[in-house]
Jmol script that loads the backbone (N, CA, C; Angstrom):
load data "model"
ATOM      1  N   UNK A   1     -36.052  14.428  22.424  1.00  0.00           N
ATOM      2  CA  UNK A   1     -36.789  13.105  22.635  1.00  0.00           C
ATOM      3  C   UNK A   1     -36.184  11.698  23.290  1.00  0.00           C
ATOM      4  N   UNK A   2     -36.579  11.608  23.851  1.00  0.00           N
ATOM      5  CA  UNK A   2     -35.982  10.197  25.034  1.00  0.00           C
ATOM      6  C   UNK A   2     -37.294   8.786  24.659  1.00  0.00           C
ATOM      7  N   UNK A   3     -36.400   7.946  24.295  1.00  0.00           N
ATOM      8  CA  UNK A   3     -36.581   6.712  23.873  1.00  0.00           C
ATOM      9  C   UNK A   3     -36.122   5.603  24.450  1.00  0.00           C
ATOM     10  N   UNK A   4     -36.497   4.260  24.457  1.00  0.00           N
ATOM     11  CA  UNK A   4     -35.869   3.060  25.388  1.00  0.00           C
ATOM     12  C   UNK A   4     -35.776   2.203  24.135  1.00  0.00           C
ATOM     13  N   UNK A   5     -34.608   1.449  24.042  1.00  0.00           N
ATOM     14  CA  UNK A   5     -34.222   0.452  23.236  1.00  0.00           C
ATOM     15  C   UNK A   5     -33.748  -1.086  23.547  1.00  0.00           C
ATOM     16  N   UNK A   6     -33.852  -2.374  23.957  1.00  0.00           N
ATOM     17  CA  UNK A   6     -34.032  -3.130  24.062  1.00  0.00           C
ATOM     18  C   UNK A   6     -32.124  -3.320  23.754  1.00  0.00           C
ATOM     19  N   UNK A   7     -31.378  -4.076  24.521  1.00  0.00           N
ATOM     20  CA  UNK A   7     -30.269  -4.511  24.265  1.00  0.00           C
ATOM     21  C   UNK A   7     -30.025  -5.930  23.919  1.00  0.00           C
ATOM     22  N   UNK A   8     -29.607  -6.744  23.006  1.00  0.00           N
ATOM     23  CA  UNK A   8     -29.346  -7.901  23.295  1.00  0.00           C
ATOM     24  C   UNK A   8     -28.188  -8.465  23.615  1.00  0.00           C
ATOM     25  N   UNK A   9     -27.970  -9.491  24.339  1.00  0.00           N
ATOM     26  CA  UNK A   9     -26.389 -10.623  24.554  1.00  0.00           C
ATOM     27  C   UNK A   9     -25.317  -9.271  25.632  1.00  0.00           C
ATOM     28  N   UNK A  10     -25.696  -8.394  26.203  1.00  0.00           N
ATOM     29  CA  UNK A  10     -25.142  -7.313  27.220  1.00  0.00           C
ATOM     30  C   UNK A  10     -24.942  -8.354  28.217  1.00  0.00           C
ATOM     31  N   UNK A  11     -23.199  -8.559  28.391  1.00  0.00           N
ATOM     32  CA  UNK A  11     -23.305  -9.865  29.511  1.00  0.00           C
ATOM     33  C   UNK A  11     -23.108  -9.112  30.936  1.00  0.00           C
ATOM     34  N   UNK A  12     -22.509  -8.522  31.409  1.00  0.00           N
ATOM     35  CA  UNK A  12     -21.733  -8.144  32.522  1.00  0.00           C
ATOM     36  C   UNK A  12     -22.591  -6.798  32.313  1.00  0.00           C
ATOM     37  N   UNK A  13     -22.374  -6.140  34.241  1.00  0.00           N
ATOM     38  CA  UNK A  13     -22.634  -5.004  34.404  1.00  0.00           C
ATOM     39  C   UNK A  13     -21.280  -3.854  33.914  1.00  0.00           C
ATOM     40  N   UNK A  14     -19.926  -4.608  33.893  1.00  0.00           N
ATOM     41  CA  UNK A  14     -19.206  -3.411  33.544  1.00  0.00           C
ATOM     42  C   UNK A  14     -19.160  -3.227  31.836  1.00  0.00           C
ATOM     43  N   UNK A  15     -19.923  -4.289  31.198  1.00  0.00           N
ATOM     44  CA  UNK A  15     -19.694  -3.754  29.671  1.00  0.00           C
ATOM     45  C   UNK A  15     -21.044  -2.586  29.756  1.00  0.00           C
ATOM     46  N   UNK A  16     -22.146  -2.548  30.598  1.00  0.00           N
ATOM     47  CA  UNK A  16     -22.960  -1.880  30.587  1.00  0.00           C
ATOM     48  C   UNK A  16     -22.719  -0.437  31.230  1.00  0.00           C
ATOM     49  N   UNK A  17     -21.733   0.075  32.036  1.00  0.00           N
ATOM     50  CA  UNK A  17     -20.906   0.802  31.869  1.00  0.00           C
ATOM     51  C   UNK A  17     -20.319   1.617  31.100  1.00  0.00           C
ATOM     52  N   UNK A  18     -19.418   0.707  30.468  1.00  0.00           N
ATOM     53  CA  UNK A  18     -18.772   1.006  29.270  1.00  0.00           C
ATOM     54  C   UNK A  18     -19.123   1.528  28.437  1.00  0.00           C
ATOM     55  N   UNK A  19     -20.525   0.470  27.974  1.00  0.00           N
ATOM     56  CA  UNK A  19     -21.410   0.979  26.728  1.00  0.00           C
ATOM     57  C   UNK A  19     -21.871   2.467  27.138  1.00  0.00           C
ATOM     58  N   UNK A  20     -22.452   2.544  28.259  1.00  0.00           N
ATOM     59  CA  UNK A  20     -23.508   3.740  28.674  1.00  0.00           C
ATOM     60  C   UNK A  20     -22.309   5.039  28.751  1.00  0.00           C
ATOM     61  N   UNK A  21     -20.691   4.947  29.164  1.00  0.00           N
ATOM     62  CA  UNK A  21     -20.137   6.056  28.855  1.00  0.00           C
ATOM     63  C   UNK A  21     -19.318   6.077  27.543  1.00  0.00           C
ATOM     64  N   UNK A  22     -19.105   5.324  26.445  1.00  0.00           N
ATOM     65  CA  UNK A  22     -19.598   5.771  25.159  1.00  0.00           C
ATOM     66  C   UNK A  22     -20.369   6.207  24.640  1.00  0.00           C
ATOM     67  N   UNK A  23     -21.795   5.559  24.656  1.00  0.00           N
ATOM     68  CA  UNK A  23     -22.400   6.345  24.291  1.00  0.00           C
ATOM     69  C   UNK A  23     -22.759   7.792  24.537  1.00  0.00           C
ATOM     70  N   UNK A  24     -22.481   8.115  25.730  1.00  0.00           N
ATOM     71  CA  UNK A  24     -23.039   9.698  26.629  1.00  0.00           C
ATOM     72  C   UNK A  24     -21.723  10.383  25.609  1.00  0.00           C
ATOM     73  N   UNK A  25     -20.675  10.106  25.197  1.00  0.00           N
ATOM     74  CA  UNK A  25     -19.325  11.138  24.624  1.00  0.00           C
ATOM     75  C   UNK A  25     -19.973  11.225  22.615  1.00  0.00           C
ATOM     76  N   UNK A  26     -21.106  10.683  22.439  1.00  0.00           N
ATOM     77  CA  UNK A  26     -21.586  10.642  20.897  1.00  0.00           C
ATOM     78  C   UNK A  26     -21.985  12.437  21.369  1.00  0.00           C
ATOM     79  N   UNK A  27     -21.746  12.608  19.959  1.00  0.00           N
ATOM     80  CA  UNK A  27     -22.343  14.606  19.596  1.00  0.00           C
ATOM     81  C   UNK A  27     -23.961  14.363  19.499  1.00  0.00           C
ATOM     82  N   UNK A  28     -24.237  15.147  20.249  1.00  0.00           N
ATOM     83  CA  UNK A  28     -25.872  15.212  20.112  1.00  0.00           C
ATOM     84  C   UNK A  28     -26.757  14.261  21.171  1.00  0.00           C
ATOM     85  N   UNK A  29     -26.002  13.769  21.701  1.00  0.00           N
ATOM     86  CA  UNK A  29     -26.793  12.790  23.072  1.00  0.00           C
ATOM     87  C   UNK A  29     -26.622  13.660  24.201  1.00  0.00           C
ATOM     88  N   UNK A  30     -27.931  13.780  24.739  1.00  0.00           N
ATOM     89  CA  UNK A  30     -28.313  14.523  26.032  1.00  0.00           C
ATOM     90  C   UNK A  30     -27.703  13.908  27.150  1.00  0.00           C
ATOM     91  N   UNK A  31     -28.591  12.728  26.706  1.00  0.00           N
ATOM     92  CA  UNK A  31     -28.677  11.788  28.391  1.00  0.00           C
ATOM     93  C   UNK A  31     -28.638  10.432  27.864  1.00  0.00           C
ATOM     94  N   UNK A  32     -27.738   9.343  28.322  1.00  0.00           N
ATOM     95  CA  UNK A  32     -28.096   7.978  28.184  1.00  0.00           C
ATOM     96  C   UNK A  32     -27.636   6.946  29.525  1.00  0.00           C
ATOM     97  N   UNK A  33     -28.507   6.226  29.300  1.00  0.00           N
ATOM     98  CA  UNK A  33     -28.328   4.999  30.412  1.00  0.00           C
ATOM     99  C   UNK A  33     -28.612   3.807  30.011  1.00  0.00           C
ATOM    100  N   UNK A  34     -27.581   2.677  30.762  1.00  0.00           N
ATOM    101  CA  UNK A  34     -27.770   1.763  30.218  1.00  0.00           C
ATOM    102  C   UNK A  34     -27.995   0.842  31.625  1.00  0.00           C
ATOM    103  N   UNK A  35     -29.315  -0.155  31.396  1.00  0.00           N
ATOM    104  CA  UNK A  35     -29.731  -1.003  32.536  1.00  0.00           C
ATOM    105  C   UNK A  35     -29.171  -2.452  32.570  1.00  0.00           C
ATOM    106  N   UNK A  36     -28.641  -2.706  32.682  1.00  0.00           N
ATOM    107  CA  UNK A  36     -27.814  -4.386  32.510  1.00  0.00           C
ATOM    108  C   UNK A  36     -29.539  -5.149  33.175  1.00  0.00           C
ATOM    109  N   UNK A  37     -29.770  -4.818  34.151  1.00  0.00           N
ATOM    110  CA  UNK A  37     -30.482  -5.955  34.532  1.00  0.00           C
ATOM    111  C   UNK A  37     -31.902  -5.836  33.833  1.00  0.00           C
ATOM    112  N   UNK A  38     -32.226  -5.052  33.237  1.00  0.00           N
ATOM    113  CA  UNK A  38     -33.738  -4.935  32.547  1.00  0.00           C
ATOM    114  C   UNK A  38     -33.007  -5.280  30.493  1.00  0.00           C
ATOM    115  N   UNK A  39     -31.712  -5.332  30.458  1.00  0.00           N
ATOM    116  CA  UNK A  39     -31.534  -5.498  29.246  1.00  0.00           C
ATOM    117  C   UNK A  39     -31.482  -4.415  28.238  1.00  0.00           C
ATOM    118  N   UNK A  40     -31.956  -2.509  28.694  1.00  0.00           N
ATOM    119  CA  UNK A  40     -32.573  -1.656  28.493  1.00  0.00           C
ATOM    120  C   UNK A  40     -31.585  -0.401  28.270  1.00  0.00           C
ATOM    121  N   UNK A  41     -31.450   0.003  26.646  1.00  0.00           N
ATOM    122  CA  UNK A  41     -30.834   1.516  26.796  1.00  0.00           C
ATOM    123  C   UNK A  41     -31.930   2.689  26.584  1.00  0.00           C
ATOM    124  N   UNK A  42     -31.778   3.830  27.805  1.00  0.00           N
ATOM    125  CA  UNK A  42     -32.753   4.630  27.833  1.00  0.00           C
ATOM    126  C   UNK A  42     -32.193   5.976  27.551  1.00  0.00           C
ATOM    127  N   UNK A  43     -32.172   6.448  26.185  1.00  0.00           N
ATOM    128  CA  UNK A  43     -31.112   7.710  25.951  1.00  0.00           C
ATOM    129  C   UNK A  43     -32.288   8.838  25.170  1.00  0.00           C
ATOM    130  N   UNK A  44     -31.507  10.079  25.125  1.00  0.00           N
ATOM    131  CA  UNK A  44     -31.886  11.561  24.898  1.00  0.00           C
ATOM    132  C   UNK A  44     -31.528  12.458  23.923  1.00  0.00           C
ATOM    133  N   UNK A  45     -32.120  12.611  23.011  1.00  0.00           N
ATOM    134  CA  UNK A  45     -31.374  12.871  21.963  1.00  0.00           C
ATOM    135  C   UNK A  45     -32.379  14.116  21.189  1.00  0.00           C
ATOM    136  N   UNK A  46     -32.145  15.798  20.868  1.00  0.00           N
ATOM    137  CA  UNK A  46     -33.033  15.965  19.981  1.00  0.00           C
ATOM    138  C   UNK A  46     -33.769  15.839  18.890  1.00  0.00           C
ATOM    139  N   UNK A  47     -35.354  16.031  18.742  1.00  0.00           N
ATOM    140  CA  UNK A  47     -35.976  15.284  17.409  1.00  0.00           C
ATOM    141  C   UNK A  47     -35.442  15.541  16.591  1.00  0.00           C
ATOM    142  N   UNK A  48     -34.848  16.232  15.902  1.00  0.00           N
ATOM    143  CA  UNK A  48     -34.249  16.881  14.596  1.00  0.00           C
ATOM    144  C   UNK A  48     -32.948  15.766  14.016  1.00  0.00           C
ATOM    145  N   UNK A  49     -32.597  15.577  14.974  1.00  0.00           N
ATOM    146  CA  UNK A  49     -31.398  14.624  14.972  1.00  0.00           C
ATOM    147  C   UNK A  49     -31.663  13.230  15.467  1.00  0.00           C
ATOM    148  N   UNK A  50     -32.776  12.594  15.754  1.00  0.00           N
ATOM    149  CA  UNK A  50     -32.339  11.935  16.449  1.00  0.00           C
ATOM    150  C   UNK A  50     -32.047  10.591  15.525  1.00  0.00           C
ATOM    151  N   UNK A  51     -32.392  10.534  14.425  1.00  0.00           N
ATOM    152  CA  UNK A  51     -32.446   9.199  13.358  1.00  0.00           C
ATOM    153  C   UNK A  51     -30.965   8.950  13.176  1.00  0.00           C
ATOM    154  N   UNK A  52     -30.595   9.729  12.611  1.00  0.00           N
ATOM    155  CA  UNK A  52     -28.614  10.795  12.624  1.00  0.00           C
ATOM    156  C   UNK A  52     -27.944  10.171  13.798  1.00  0.00           C
ATOM    157  N   UNK A  53     -27.851  11.433  15.070  1.00  0.00           N
ATOM    158  CA  UNK A  53     -27.395  10.659  16.164  1.00  0.00           C
ATOM    159  C   UNK A  53     -27.605   9.127  16.815  1.00  0.00           C
ATOM    160  N   UNK A  54     -28.889   8.565  16.043  1.00  0.00           N
ATOM    161  CA  UNK A  54     -29.005   7.415  16.729  1.00  0.00           C
ATOM    162  C   UNK A  54     -27.757   5.827  15.794  1.00  0.00           C
ATOM    163  N   UNK A  55     -27.934   6.803  14.663  1.00  0.00           N
ATOM    164  CA  UNK A  55     -26.792   5.461  13.971  1.00  0.00           C
ATOM    165  C   UNK A  55     -25.340   5.075  14.429  1.00  0.00           C
ATOM    166  N   UNK A  56     -25.088   6.459  14.817  1.00  0.00           N
ATOM    167  CA  UNK A  56     -23.767   6.559  15.321  1.00  0.00           C
ATOM    168  C   UNK A  56     -24.031   6.177  16.484  1.00  0.00           C
ATOM    169  N   UNK A  57     -24.720   6.059  17.731  1.00  0.00           N
ATOM    170  CA  UNK A  57     -24.577   5.361  18.861  1.00  0.00           C
ATOM    171  C   UNK A  57     -24.591   3.998  18.460  1.00  0.00           C
ATOM    172  N   UNK A  58     -25.553   3.235  17.599  1.00  0.00           N
ATOM    173  CA  UNK A  58     -25.346   1.977  16.996  1.00  0.00           C
ATOM    174  C   UNK A  58     -24.184   1.753  16.802  1.00  0.00           C
ATOM    175  N   UNK A  59     -23.572   2.446  15.663  1.00  0.00           N
ATOM    176  CA  UNK A  59     -21.997   2.446  16.067  1.00  0.00           C
ATOM    177  C   UNK A  59     -20.567   2.543  16.719  1.00  0.00           C
ATOM    178  N   UNK A  60     -21.143   3.270  18.001  1.00  0.00           N
ATOM    179  CA  UNK A  60     -20.087   3.216  18.808  1.00  0.00           C
ATOM    180  C   UNK A  60     -20.095   2.176  19.506  1.00  0.00           C
ATOM    181  N   UNK A  61     -21.957   1.700  20.004  1.00  0.00           N
ATOM    182  CA  UNK A  61     -22.121   0.736  20.713  1.00  0.00           C
ATOM    183  C   UNK A  61     -21.465  -0.500  20.115  1.00  0.00           C
ATOM    184  N   UNK A  62     -21.468  -1.025  19.112  1.00  0.00           N
ATOM    185  CA  UNK A  62     -20.389  -1.924  18.334  1.00  0.00           C
ATOM    186  C   UNK A  62     -19.202  -2.185  18.663  1.00  0.00           C
ATOM    187  N   UNK A  63     -19.286  -0.631  18.100  1.00  0.00           N
ATOM    188  CA  UNK A  63     -17.458  -1.331  18.572  1.00  0.00           C
ATOM    189  C   UNK A  63     -16.933  -0.917  19.933  1.00  0.00           C
ATOM    190  N   UNK A  64     -17.824  -0.775  20.872  1.00  0.00           N
ATOM    191  CA  UNK A  64     -17.941  -0.794  22.411  1.00  0.00           C
ATOM    192  C   UNK A  64     -17.512  -2.020  22.696  1.00  0.00           C
ATOM    193  N   UNK A  65     -18.622  -2.507  22.437  1.00  0.00           N
ATOM    194  CA  UNK A  65     -19.061  -3.683  23.097  1.00  0.00           C
ATOM    195  C   UNK A  65     -19.662  -4.752  21.830  1.00  0.00           C
ATOM    196  N   UNK A  66     -18.630  -5.291  21.011  1.00  0.00           N
ATOM    197  CA  UNK A  66     -19.242  -5.643  19.889  1.00  0.00           C
ATOM    198  C   UNK A  66     -20.084  -6.917  19.940  1.00  0.00           C
ATOM    199  N   UNK A  67     -20.644  -7.890  20.818  1.00  0.00           N
ATOM    200  CA  UNK A  67     -21.240  -8.816  21.047  1.00  0.00           C
ATOM    201  C   UNK A  67     -22.539  -8.609  21.365  1.00  0.00           C
ATOM    202  N   UNK A  68     -23.050  -6.873  21.976  1.00  0.00           N
ATOM    203  CA  UNK A  68     -24.140  -6.455  22.170  1.00  0.00           C
ATOM    204  C   UNK A  68     -24.690  -5.842  20.897  1.00  0.00           C
ATOM    205  N   UNK A  69     -25.857  -5.637  20.959  1.00  0.00           N
ATOM    206  CA  UNK A  69     -26.695  -5.107  20.143  1.00  0.00           C
ATOM    207  C   UNK A  69     -27.626  -4.500  20.390  1.00  0.00           C
ATOM    208  N   UNK A  70     -27.867  -3.239  19.968  1.00  0.00           N
ATOM    209  CA  UNK A  70     -29.108  -2.081  20.307  1.00  0.00           C
ATOM    210  C   UNK A  70     -30.412  -2.649  18.935  1.00  0.00           C
ATOM    211  N   UNK A  71     -31.857  -3.041  20.028  1.00  0.00           N
ATOM    212  CA  UNK A  71     -32.376  -3.482  19.177  1.00  0.00           C
ATOM    213  C   UNK A  71     -33.232  -1.997  19.118  1.00  0.00           C
ATOM    214  N   UNK A  72     -33.348  -1.615  17.415  1.00  0.00           N
ATOM    215  CA  UNK A  72     -34.505  -0.627  16.980  1.00  0.00           C
ATOM    216  C   UNK A  72     -35.263  -0.390  16.738  1.00  0.00           C
ATOM    217  N   UNK A  73     -35.759  -1.926  16.552  1.00  0.00           N
ATOM    218  CA  UNK A  73     -37.427  -1.892  16.164  1.00  0.00           C
ATOM    219  C   UNK A  73     -38.622  -1.122  16.991  1.00  0.00           C
TER     220      UNK A  73
END
end "model"
wireframe off; spacefill off
backbone 0.3
color backbone group
């Protein structure tokens, strides 16, 4: 499943690159992209594990760039 999420308080392109690299390493993430200009995360995760993997993505994101938040609403 491919989904897009808004990002809050992503401050620079370097932070976006770090966040993208960290998210791509999460087990279960098939692909991910972080766009600094649009402040969006595009992510591909298998349907049956989406919520479980997305919970881990949020944790990794918070650890990598503490001030950035992935908006899951």
